[in-house]
C-alpha positions in Angstrom: -0.3 -0.4 0.0 2.8 2.5 0.8 4.4 1.7 -2.6 1.2 2.5 -4.4 1.0 5.8 -2.2 4.6 7.1 -2.9 4.3 6.2 -6.9 0.9 8.2 -6.9 2.5 10.9 -5.1 5.4 10.9 -7.4 3.5 10.3 -10.2 1.1 13.2 -9.6 4.4 15.9 -8.7 5.9 15.1 -12.3 2.6 15.6 -14.0 2.0 18.9 -11.8 5.6 20.2 -12.6 4.9 19.4 -16.2 2.0 20.9 -16.2 3.1 24.3 -15.2 5.9 24.5 -17.7 3.8 23.3 -20.6 1.0 25.6 -20.4 0.1 29.1 -20.1 -2.0 30.7 -17.9 -5.2 32.2 -19.1 -5.7 35.2 -16.8 -2.0 36.0 -17.5 -2.2 36.3 -21.2 -5.2 38.5 -21.0 -3.6 40.7 -18.3 -0.8 41.1 -21.0 -3.5 41.8 -23.8 -5.9 44.2 -21.7 -2.5 46.4 -20.7 -1.3 45.9 -24.7 1.8 44.5 -23.5 2.1 42.1 -26.9 5.9 41.9 -26.5 5.7 40.5 -22.8 2.8 38.2 -24.1 5.0 36.7 -26.8 7.7 35.8 -24.3 5.6 34.3 -22.0 3.5 32.1 -24.6 7.1 31.2 -26.7 8.1 28.3 -24.3 4.4 26.9 -24.0 4.0 26.9 -27.8 7.4 25.1 -28.2 6.3 22.5 -25.9 3.1 22.1 -27.2 3.1 23.3 -31.3 -0.6 21.8 -31.7 -2.5 23.2 -29.0 -5.3 26.0 -30.7 -5.7 28.0 -28.1 -1.8 28.8 -27.9 -1.5 29.1 -31.2 -4.6 31.7 -31.3 -2.8 33.7 -28.7 0.6 34.0 -29.9 -0.7 34.5 -33.5 -2.9 37.7 -31.8 0.1 38.9 -30.1 2.6 38.8 -33.0 0.0 40.3 -35.0 -0.6 43.2 -32.9 3.1 43.6 -32.6 3.2 44.0 -36.3 5.2 40.7 -36.6 3.1 39.7 -39.8 5.5 36.9 -40.7 5.2 35.0 -37.3 1.4 35.5 -36.9 1.1 34.3 -40.4 2.9 31.2 -39.1 0.6 30.5 -36.1 -2.3 31.2 -38.1 -1.3 28.5 -41.1 -0.1 26.1 -38.1 -3.6 26.3 -37.0 -5.1 25.4 -40.0 -3.0 22.2 -40.4 -4.6 21.3 -37.4 -8.4 22.6 -38.4 -8.7 23.6 -42.2 -11.9 25.1 -41.0 -10.8 27.3 -38.1 -12.5 30.5 -38.6 -10.2 32.4 -36.3 -6.9 31.5 -38.4 -9.0 32.0 -41.9 -10.0 35.8 -40.7 -6.6 36.7 -39.7 -4.7 35.3 -42.6 -7.0 37.3 -45.1 -6.3 40.5 -42.9 -2.5 39.5 -43.2 -3.0 39.3 -46.9 -0.7 36.2 -47.9 -1.3 36.3 -51.5 -4.0 37.1 -53.9 -5.0 33.3 -54.9 -4.5 32.3 -50.9 -6.7 35.4 -49.5 -9.8 34.7 -52.0 -9.5 30.8 -50.8 -9.8 31.9 -47.4 -12.3 34.6 -48.2 -14.4 31.7 -49.7 -14.0 29.4 -47.0 -15.0 31.9 -44.3 -18.3 32.8 -46.6 -19.2 28.8 -46.2 -18.3 28.7 -43.1 -20.3 31.7 -41.7 -22.8 32.7 -44.4 -24.4 35.4 -42.2 -21.7 37.3 -41.2 
């Protein structure tokens, strides 16, 4: 019984420490955004995105922070990565349209947005 308990405690501490380094805190990110501290948000989010490059929330937050910092290349990278995960993600399509990847690509994004959100 002691062995199971100690193993459970060890496993919990490993998982807890991993989760702390892997994910970003929503309240912290929203505070950076509200204060318009986009460079700080980027610095805060970068390790979390590197640890989990398929997390749609982290990619969207990072893409927005880059967008608001006029770092359009990095913003586009985040939103294009989102589209590889979910090709119908309206947030990614919207920002990629705003970023203006290329004329043909923009038209594709616009068509997909119209199909996905015909009333907007």
